[in-house]
C-alpha positions as CSV (number, residue, x, y, z in Angstrom):
1,M,10.3,52.1,-47.5
2,P,9.8,50.8,-44.0
3,G,6.7,49.0,-45.1
4,R,8.5,47.3,-48.0
5,T,11.4,46.3,-45.6
6,Q,8.9,44.6,-43.3
7,I,7.3,42.7,-46.1
8,I,10.7,41.4,-47.3
9,I,11.6,40.3,-43.7
10,A,8.3,38.5,-43.4
11,C,8.8,36.7,-46.7
12,L,12.3,35.6,-45.6
13,L,11.0,34.2,-42.3
14,V,8.2,32.3,-44.1
15,C,10.8,30.9,-46.5
16,A,13.1,29.9,-43.7
17,A,10.2,28.1,-41.9
18,A,9.2,26.3,-45.0
19,A,12.8,25.3,-45.6
20,A,13.1,24.0,-42.0
21,V,9.9,22.0,-42.4
22,G,11.1,20.6,-45.7
23,A,14.4,19.6,-44.1
24,E,12.5,17.8,-41.3
25,N,10.4,16.0,-43.8
26,D,13.6,14.8,-45.6
27,I,15.0,13.2,-42.4
28,V,12.9,10.0,-42.5
29,P,13.6,9.1,-46.2
30,R,17.3,10.1,-45.7
31,A,17.6,7.8,-42.6
32,E,15.8,5.0,-44.4
33,E,18.2,5.3,-47.4
34,L,21.3,5.2,-45.2
35,Y,19.9,2.2,-43.3
36,S,19.0,0.3,-46.5
37,R,22.6,0.8,-47.6
38,G,23.9,-0.7,-44.4
39,E,25.6,2.5,-43.3
40,Y,24.6,2.0,-39.6
41,L,27.2,4.3,-38.1
42,R,26.1,7.1,-40.4
43,V,22.5,6.4,-39.4
44,I,23.4,6.7,-35.7
45,D,25.3,9.9,-36.2
46,F,22.6,11.4,-38.4
47,L,19.6,10.5,-36.1
48,E,21.3,11.2,-32.8
49,T,21.8,14.7,-34.1
50,N,18.3,15.2,-35.5
51,L,16.4,13.5,-32.7
52,R,17.8,15.8,-30.0
53,D,14.7,17.9,-30.6
54,T,11.6,15.9,-31.6
55,M,9.3,18.9,-31.7
56,G,9.2,18.9,-35.5
57,F,8.2,15.3,-35.8
58,T,4.9,13.5,-35.5
59,A,4.6,10.5,-33.2
60,E,4.6,8.1,-36.2
61,E,7.8,9.7,-37.6
62,T,9.5,9.5,-34.2
63,V,8.7,5.8,-33.9
64,V,10.1,5.2,-37.4
65,L,13.3,7.1,-36.7
66,R,13.9,5.6,-33.3
67,R,13.3,2.1,-34.7
68,L,15.9,2.8,-37.4
69,L,18.3,4.1,-34.7
70,G,17.8,1.2,-32.4
71,S,18.2,-1.3,-35.2
72,S,21.4,0.4,-36.2
73,Y,22.7,0.1,-32.6
74,V,21.9,-3.6,-32.7
75,A,23.8,-3.9,-36.0
76,V,27.0,-2.4,-34.6
77,G,26.7,-4.4,-31.4
78,N,25.6,-1.7,-28.9
79,V,22.6,-3.6,-27.4
80,E,22.1,-1.3,-24.4
81,S,21.7,1.8,-26.6
82,A,19.4,-0.1,-28.8
83,K,17.2,-1.0,-25.8
84,V,17.1,2.7,-24.8
85,Q,15.7,3.6,-28.3
86,F,13.2,0.7,-28.2
87,K,11.9,1.7,-24.8
88,K,11.4,5.3,-26.0
89,I,9.3,3.8,-28.9
90,L,7.2,1.8,-26.3
91,S,6.7,4.9,-24.3
92,I,5.0,6.4,-27.3
93,D,3.1,3.3,-28.4
94,P,3.2,0.4,-25.9
95,E,1.5,-1.9,-28.5
96,V,4.2,-1.5,-31.1
97,H,5.9,-4.7,-32.4
98,M,8.6,-5.8,-34.7
99,D,7.6,-7.8,-37.8
100,P,9.6,-11.0,-37.6
101,L,9.3,-11.5,-41.4
102,S,10.9,-8.2,-42.3
103,T,13.2,-7.7,-39.3
104,S,16.4,-9.4,-38.3
105,P,15.9,-12.1,-35.6
106,K,18.7,-10.4,-33.5
107,I,16.8,-7.0,-33.6
108,V,13.5,-8.7,-32.7
109,S,15.2,-10.5,-29.8
110,V,16.7,-7.2,-28.4
111,F,13.3,-5.5,-28.9
112,H,11.6,-8.2,-26.9
113,E,14.2,-7.8,-24.1
114,A,13.6,-4.1,-24.1
115,K,9.9,-4.6,-24.0
116,A,10.1,-7.0,-21.0
117,E,12.3,-4.5,-19.1
118,F,9.9,-1.6,-20.1
119,Q,6.9,-3.5,-18.8
120,A,8.6,-4.4,-15.5
121,E,9.8,-0.8,-15.0
122,N,6.3,0.6,-15.6
123,S,4.1,-2.1,-14.1
124,H,1.9,-1.0,-11.1
125,V,0.0,-3.0,-8.5
126,P,-3.1,-1.3,-7.2
127,P,-2.6,0.1,-3.7
128,D,-5.2,-2.2,-2.1
129,T,-3.4,-5.3,-3.4
130,A,0.2,-4.3,-2.5
131,A,1.0,-6.0,0.8
132,P,2.1,-3.4,3.4
133,S,3.7,-6.0,5.6
134,L,5.0,-9.6,5.4
135,V,1.8,-11.3,6.6
136,R,-1.7,-10.0,6.8
137,F,-5.1,-11.5,7.5
138,K,-8.6,-10.9,6.3
139,H,-11.2,-10.6,9.1
140,R,-14.9,-10.6,9.1
141,E,-16.5,-7.4,10.2
142,G,-17.6,-7.2,13.9
143,V,-16.2,-10.6,15.0
144,W,-15.3,-9.0,18.3
145,V,-18.6,-7.3,19.2
146,G,-20.4,-10.3,20.6
147,P,-17.6,-11.6,22.8
148,A,-16.8,-8.1,24.1
149,L,-20.3,-7.3,25.1
150,K,-20.9,-10.6,26.8
151,S,-17.7,-10.3,28.8
152,L,-18.6,-6.8,29.8
153,L,-21.9,-7.9,31.1
154,L,-20.6,-11.1,32.7
155,P,-16.9,-11.7,32.6
156,G,-16.0,-15.1,31.1
157,L,-18.9,-15.4,28.7
158,G,-16.9,-13.9,25.8
159,Q,-14.0,-16.3,26.5
160,L,-16.4,-19.2,26.4
161,Q,-17.8,-18.0,23.1
162,N,-14.2,-17.8,21.7
163,G,-13.6,-21.4,22.8
164,D,-11.2,-20.5,25.7
165,E,-13.0,-22.4,28.5
166,A,-10.1,-22.1,31.0
167,K,-10.0,-18.3,30.8
168,G,-13.8,-18.1,30.9
169,I,-13.9,-20.1,34.1
170,I,-11.2,-18.0,35.7
171,F,-12.8,-14.6,34.8
172,M,-16.3,-15.8,35.8
173,S,-15.1,-17.2,39.2
174,S,-13.1,-14.1,39.9
175,E,-16.1,-11.9,39.2
176,V,-18.4,-14.1,41.4
177,L,-15.9,-13.9,44.3
178,S,-15.5,-10.1,43.9
179,V,-19.3,-9.5,43.8
180,A,-19.8,-11.8,46.8
181,G,-17.1,-9.7,48.7
182,L,-18.9,-6.5,47.5
183,V,-22.2,-7.7,48.9
184,V,-20.7,-8.8,52.2
185,S,-18.6,-5.7,52.6
186,H,-21.6,-3.5,51.8
187,V,-23.8,-5.2,54.4
188,W,-21.1,-4.7,57.1
189,Y,-20.5,-1.2,55.9
190,D,-24.2,-0.4,56.2
191,E,-24.3,-1.9,59.7
192,A,-21.2,0.0,60.8
193,R,-22.6,3.3,59.4
194,K,-25.9,2.9,61.3
195,E,-24.1,2.0,64.5
196,Y,-21.8,4.9,64.2
197,A,-24.7,7.3,63.4
198,A,-26.7,6.0,66.4
199,N,-23.8,6.1,68.9
200,T,-24.0,8.7,71.7
201,D,-21.0,7.5,73.7
202,P,-17.9,9.7,72.9
203,E,-15.5,7.0,74.1
204,K,-16.8,4.6,71.3
205,M,-16.9,7.2,68.6
206,A,-13.3,6.7,67.4
207,S,-13.5,2.8,67.3
208,L,-16.9,2.9,65.6
209,Y,-15.6,5.4,63.0
210,D,-12.6,3.2,62.2
211,E,-14.9,0.2,61.8
212,Y,-17.2,2.1,59.5
213,N,-14.3,3.5,57.5
214,R,-12.6,0.1,57.1
215,W,-15.8,-1.5,55.6
216,Y,-16.3,1.6,53.4
217,M,-12.8,1.2,51.9
218,M,-13.2,-2.5,51.5
219,R,-16.6,-2.1,49.7
220,N,-15.1,0.5,47.3
221,G,-12.2,-1.9,46.7
222,F,-14.5,-4.7,45.7
223,I,-16.4,-2.3,43.4
224,A,-13.2,-1.3,41.6
225,T,-12.2,-5.0,41.4
226,S,-15.5,-6.0,39.9
227,V,-15.4,-3.3,37.3
228,G,-11.8,-4.0,36.5
229,I,-12.5,-7.7,35.9
230,C,-15.3,-6.8,33.5
231,V,-13.1,-4.4,31.5
232,V,-10.1,-6.8,31.4
233,S,-12.4,-9.7,30.4
234,S,-13.9,-7.6,27.6
235,V,-10.5,-6.6,26.2
236,D,-9.3,-10.2,26.4
237,A,-12.4,-11.4,24.6
238,I,-11.7,-8.9,21.7
239,V,-8.1,-10.2,21.4
240,G,-9.4,-13.8,21.6
241,A,-12.0,-13.2,18.9
242,Y,-9.3,-12.0,16.5
243,E,-6.9,-14.8,17.4
244,R,-9.7,-17.3,16.6
245,E,-10.4,-15.5,13.3
246,I,-6.8,-15.7,12.3
247,A,-6.6,-19.4,13.2
248,E,-9.9,-20.2,11.3
249,G,-10.0,-17.6,8.6
250,E,-8.3,-17.1,5.2
251,R,-4.6,-16.3,5.5
252,T,-2.8,-14.2,3.0
253,M,1.0,-13.7,2.7
254,G,2.5,-11.0,0.6
255,L,5.9,-9.4,0.2
256,I,6.6,-5.7,0.3
257,P,6.8,-4.2,-3.2
258,I,10.3,-4.4,-4.7
259,Q,12.0,-1.3,-6.2
260,G,11.3,-0.9,-9.9
261,G,7.6,-1.9,-9.8
262,V,8.2,-5.6,-9.3
263,Y,5.8,-7.3,-6.7
264,A,5.8,-10.7,-5.1
265,Y,2.5,-11.9,-3.7
266,L,1.6,-15.4,-2.4
267,R,-1.7,-16.8,-1.1
268,F,-2.0,-20.0,0.8
């Protein structure tokens, strides 16, 4: 008895499943029949109910049913709901189109509006072309290397390469004066050091030490100044190289991406 009961239940389940499949297969012809009779409100009510769960439909059947539903919404004057259905069709098949020979011009027009909105909402600009700021510039690689190294070796050379003669002369003159001061202070420092080392008179020890220490501090000051001029000149040469590149190179202007996938991009 238990085995027979299980068989009966299984048969009932199979029959129910078959009936459900049959009902789903009847939805498309039923919707087409209602639409052909011009019963648009009944089409809307019928399909809104049956399309809540599209698991039983193929992609082709879903497209057909939503096309009928969207067209019915257009027929009753609900354009926005029609666009929603047409966009759902496009999400399944972006290449779908309305045949203008067999479709009402009003429906075709609403479909084209929905397609334009759908494309705008789903358009994407590759990350490397989306402008992250209002203005950006394209630079050649390594434009700063030459000027930076030249100014590091001899302040002012990088500025001259960048075409900034005034800065080049200023940096070069400053470095020459600083190096000259370094040479002079080092000579006097060396003389003061020797004199202090050779001194045997305790009364002169303090004054000789002060003289030696003064030239020592002055020499170190000129060393720091000379190095500082080299560094500042090198940094300024890098900045100048990029400024020249901006002035002479290709300039690109772009706007930040707008919400919804719309981008504005201008080159000049």
